[in-house]
C-alpha positions as CSV (number, residue, x, y, z in Angstrom):
1,X,199.7,-95.0,-79.7
2,X,199.2,-91.6,-78.0
3,X,202.9,-91.4,-77.2
4,X,203.8,-92.2,-80.8
5,X,201.4,-89.4,-82.0
6,X,202.9,-86.9,-79.6
7,X,206.4,-87.8,-80.8
8,X,205.3,-87.3,-84.4
9,X,203.9,-83.8,-83.5
10,X,207.2,-82.9,-81.8
11,X,209.2,-84.1,-84.8
12,X,207.1,-82.0,-87.1
13,X,207.5,-78.9,-84.9
14,X,211.2,-79.4,-84.8
15,X,211.3,-79.7,-88.5
16,X,209.3,-76.5,-89.0
17,X,211.5,-74.7,-86.4
18,X,214.7,-75.8,-88.2
19,X,213.2,-74.7,-91.5
20,X,212.4,-71.3,-90.1
21,X,215.9,-70.9,-88.6
22,X,217.4,-71.8,-92.0
23,X,215.2,-69.4,-93.8
24,X,216.1,-66.6,-91.3
25,X,219.8,-67.3,-91.7
26,X,219.4,-67.3,-95.5
27,X,217.6,-64.0,-95.4
28,X,220.2,-62.4,-93.1
29,X,223.0,-63.5,-95.3
30,X,221.2,-62.2,-98.4
31,X,220.7,-58.7,-96.8
32,X,224.3,-58.7,-95.5
33,X,225.8,-59.5,-98.9
34,X,223.9,-56.7,-100.5
35,X,224.8,-54.0,-98.0
36,X,228.5,-55.2,-97.9
37,X,228.7,-54.4,-101.6
38,X,227.5,-50.8,-101.0
39,X,229.8,-50.4,-98.0
40,X,232.7,-51.2,-100.3
41,X,231.5,-48.6,-102.8
42,X,231.4,-45.9,-100.1
43,X,235.1,-46.2,-99.9
44,X,235.2,-44.1,-103.0
45,X,233.4,-41.3,-101.2
46,X,235.3,-38.9,-99.0
47,X,233.2,-37.0,-96.5
48,X,234.8,-34.1,-94.6
49,X,232.8,-32.9,-91.6
50,X,232.2,-29.2,-91.3
51,X,235.0,-27.4,-89.4
52,X,234.0,-25.3,-86.3
53,X,235.2,-21.7,-86.6
54,X,234.6,-19.5,-83.6
55,X,235.1,-16.4,-85.8
56,X,232.4,-17.2,-88.2
57,X,228.6,-17.0,-87.8
58,X,226.8,-20.3,-87.2
59,X,225.1,-20.3,-90.6
60,X,223.7,-23.3,-92.5
61,X,226.4,-22.9,-95.1
62,X,229.1,-23.3,-92.5
63,X,227.5,-26.6,-91.4
64,X,227.7,-28.3,-94.9
65,X,229.8,-31.4,-95.3
66,X,232.4,-31.5,-98.0
67,X,231.9,-34.6,-100.1
68,X,234.2,-35.8,-102.9
69,X,233.1,-38.8,-105.0
70,X,235.7,-40.7,-107.1
71,X,233.5,-41.1,-110.2
72,X,236.4,-42.1,-112.3
73,X,236.9,-45.2,-110.2
74,X,233.2,-45.9,-109.9
75,X,232.7,-45.7,-113.7
76,X,235.3,-48.5,-114.0
77,X,232.9,-50.7,-112.0
78,X,229.7,-49.5,-113.7
79,X,229.7,-47.0,-116.5
80,X,226.0,-46.3,-115.9
81,X,226.6,-44.4,-112.7
82,X,225.2,-40.8,-113.1
83,X,225.3,-39.5,-109.5
84,X,225.7,-40.2,-105.8
85,X,222.8,-39.5,-103.5
86,X,223.4,-38.6,-99.8
87,X,220.9,-37.7,-97.1
88,X,222.9,-37.3,-93.9
89,X,221.6,-39.2,-90.8
90,X,219.0,-41.2,-92.8
91,X,221.1,-44.2,-94.0
92,X,220.6,-43.1,-97.6
93,X,224.1,-42.9,-99.1
94,X,224.3,-44.7,-102.5
95,X,225.4,-44.5,-106.1
96,X,222.7,-43.7,-108.6
97,X,222.5,-45.5,-111.9
98,X,220.3,-45.2,-115.0
99,X,219.5,-48.2,-117.2
100,X,217.9,-48.7,-120.6
101,X,214.7,-49.6,-118.8
102,X,213.1,-49.4,-115.4
103,X,213.3,-53.1,-114.7
104,X,217.0,-54.2,-114.7
105,X,218.1,-52.3,-111.6
106,X,215.1,-53.5,-109.6
107,X,216.9,-56.8,-109.3
108,X,220.6,-55.9,-109.9
109,X,223.1,-54.1,-107.7
110,X,225.5,-51.5,-108.8
111,X,228.0,-54.2,-109.7
112,X,225.2,-55.8,-111.8
113,X,224.9,-58.8,-109.4
114,X,221.4,-60.2,-109.3
115,X,220.1,-59.3,-105.9
116,X,216.8,-58.4,-104.2
117,X,218.2,-55.1,-103.0
118,X,218.7,-53.8,-106.6
119,X,220.0,-50.3,-107.0
120,X,218.9,-46.7,-106.7
121,X,218.1,-45.7,-110.2
122,X,216.8,-42.7,-112.3
123,X,213.8,-43.1,-114.5
124,X,214.9,-44.2,-118.0
125,X,213.2,-41.2,-119.6
126,X,214.9,-38.6,-117.5
127,X,218.0,-36.7,-118.5
128,X,221.1,-38.1,-116.6
129,X,222.2,-34.6,-115.6
130,X,218.9,-34.0,-113.7
131,X,218.1,-31.0,-115.9
132,X,214.4,-32.0,-116.4
133,X,211.7,-30.2,-114.5
134,X,210.9,-33.5,-112.8
135,X,213.4,-36.3,-112.1
136,X,212.4,-39.5,-110.4
137,X,214.6,-41.9,-108.4
138,X,213.4,-45.4,-107.4
139,X,214.7,-47.6,-104.7
140,X,213.5,-50.7,-102.7
141,X,212.0,-50.5,-99.2
142,X,214.4,-53.1,-97.7
143,X,213.5,-54.6,-94.3
144,X,217.1,-54.3,-93.0
145,X,216.8,-50.5,-93.4
146,X,218.9,-50.2,-96.5
147,X,218.3,-48.6,-99.9
148,X,215.2,-46.3,-99.7
149,X,213.7,-47.8,-96.6
150,X,214.8,-44.6,-94.8
151,X,212.2,-42.6,-96.7
152,X,209.6,-44.0,-94.3
153,X,211.1,-41.9,-91.5
154,X,209.7,-38.9,-93.3
155,X,206.2,-39.9,-92.5
156,X,207.0,-38.2,-89.2
157,X,206.6,-34.5,-89.9
158,X,209.1,-33.5,-87.2
159,X,211.7,-35.7,-88.8
160,X,211.0,-34.1,-92.2
161,X,211.6,-30.6,-90.7
162,X,215.0,-31.6,-89.4
163,X,216.3,-33.7,-92.3
164,X,215.1,-31.5,-95.1
165,X,218.0,-31.6,-97.5
166,X,218.8,-34.1,-100.2
167,X,222.3,-33.9,-101.8
168,X,223.1,-35.1,-105.3
169,X,226.7,-35.2,-106.4
170,X,227.2,-35.4,-110.2
171,X,230.2,-36.5,-112.2
172,X,230.8,-33.0,-113.7
173,X,231.5,-31.7,-110.2
174,X,228.0,-30.2,-109.6
175,X,226.3,-30.6,-106.2
176,X,222.5,-30.3,-106.4
177,X,220.9,-29.5,-103.0
178,X,217.2,-30.1,-102.9
179,X,214.8,-29.0,-100.2
180,X,212.4,-31.6,-99.0
181,X,208.8,-30.3,-99.4
182,X,206.5,-33.2,-98.3
183,X,206.2,-36.9,-98.0
184,X,203.1,-39.0,-98.8
185,X,201.6,-42.1,-100.3
186,X,200.3,-42.1,-103.9
187,X,198.8,-44.8,-106.1
188,X,201.3,-46.8,-108.1
189,X,199.5,-45.6,-111.2
190,X,199.4,-42.0,-110.1
191,X,200.0,-39.1,-112.5
192,X,202.8,-38.2,-110.0
193,X,205.0,-40.5,-112.1
194,X,204.1,-38.9,-115.4
195,X,207.2,-36.9,-116.5
196,X,205.0,-34.7,-118.7
197,X,203.1,-33.3,-115.8
198,X,203.7,-29.5,-115.8
199,X,205.5,-28.3,-112.6
200,X,206.5,-24.9,-111.5
201,X,209.7,-25.8,-109.8
202,X,212.5,-28.2,-110.7
203,X,211.6,-31.3,-108.7
204,X,213.2,-34.5,-107.5
205,X,211.0,-37.3,-106.4
206,X,212.3,-40.3,-104.4
207,X,210.0,-43.3,-104.6
208,X,209.8,-46.6,-102.7
209,X,207.3,-49.3,-102.0
210,X,204.4,-48.6,-99.6
211,X,202.4,-51.0,-97.4
212,X,201.2,-52.9,-100.4
213,X,202.0,-53.1,-104.1
214,X,199.3,-50.6,-105.1
215,X,200.9,-47.8,-103.2
216,X,204.2,-45.9,-103.4
217,X,205.7,-43.6,-100.7
218,X,207.1,-40.5,-102.4
219,X,209.5,-37.9,-101.0
220,X,208.9,-34.6,-102.9
221,X,211.9,-32.3,-103.2
222,X,212.5,-29.2,-105.1
223,X,215.6,-27.3,-106.2
224,X,215.6,-23.7,-104.9
225,X,215.4,-21.0,-107.6
226,X,218.7,-19.5,-106.7
227,X,220.3,-22.9,-107.4
228,X,218.7,-23.2,-110.8
229,X,219.9,-19.7,-111.7
230,X,223.4,-20.4,-110.6
231,X,223.6,-23.6,-112.6
232,X,222.1,-22.0,-115.7
233,X,224.3,-18.9,-115.6
234,X,227.4,-20.3,-114.2
235,X,227.6,-23.7,-115.8
236,X,225.7,-23.0,-119.1
237,X,223.2,-25.8,-118.4
238,X,220.1,-25.6,-120.5
239,X,216.8,-26.5,-118.8
240,X,214.8,-29.1,-120.6
241,X,211.0,-28.9,-120.2
242,X,208.8,-31.8,-120.9
């Protein structure tokens, strides 16, 4: 009887182990499928590394990448694309969309496939040209390191000091270069997400899930004043204030 009982326990353990392995494989395949889609989309983005020039001074401007996004081709896949976000060396390199609500792209990829990874998307009440005083981008905190999981690296202050630029490429040819100011947790119901909050500078907030559903990790960025003046004077963009 004892031997039969032990065999039953072993059988149950093997069943649980098999179930765990199947679940693990399923999760791996799910994550892989999501990131493979975005890898395919990156084929529409050409990144030219900065060229070394011994005759020029080693300024930050000389170290900028040259990025060209084929928005015409991407719009044929999804007309709701409004930008491409890129933060070098962080893994954040994705198309940005804007839907009619803030729910759809939580569970749908850029190609509108239902998937847990979702998309990087702009708040539905923001202007798609990022001309508001505060613009908010949302993205999932994926366990495989994709989407906005890279924002958690900014909890390290030294990392923030080094990776302090966020690049937004827009369909009209503009490149918005934001400076990272700080990173921190806020309540999911915080006034931080209120677009009517008065702000002194033109801000971009990147938001992802925190340690639990009650918190959000937010990367606070701002557009330097000289960039705002250049856009307003050179491109004729009117600044909308909430």
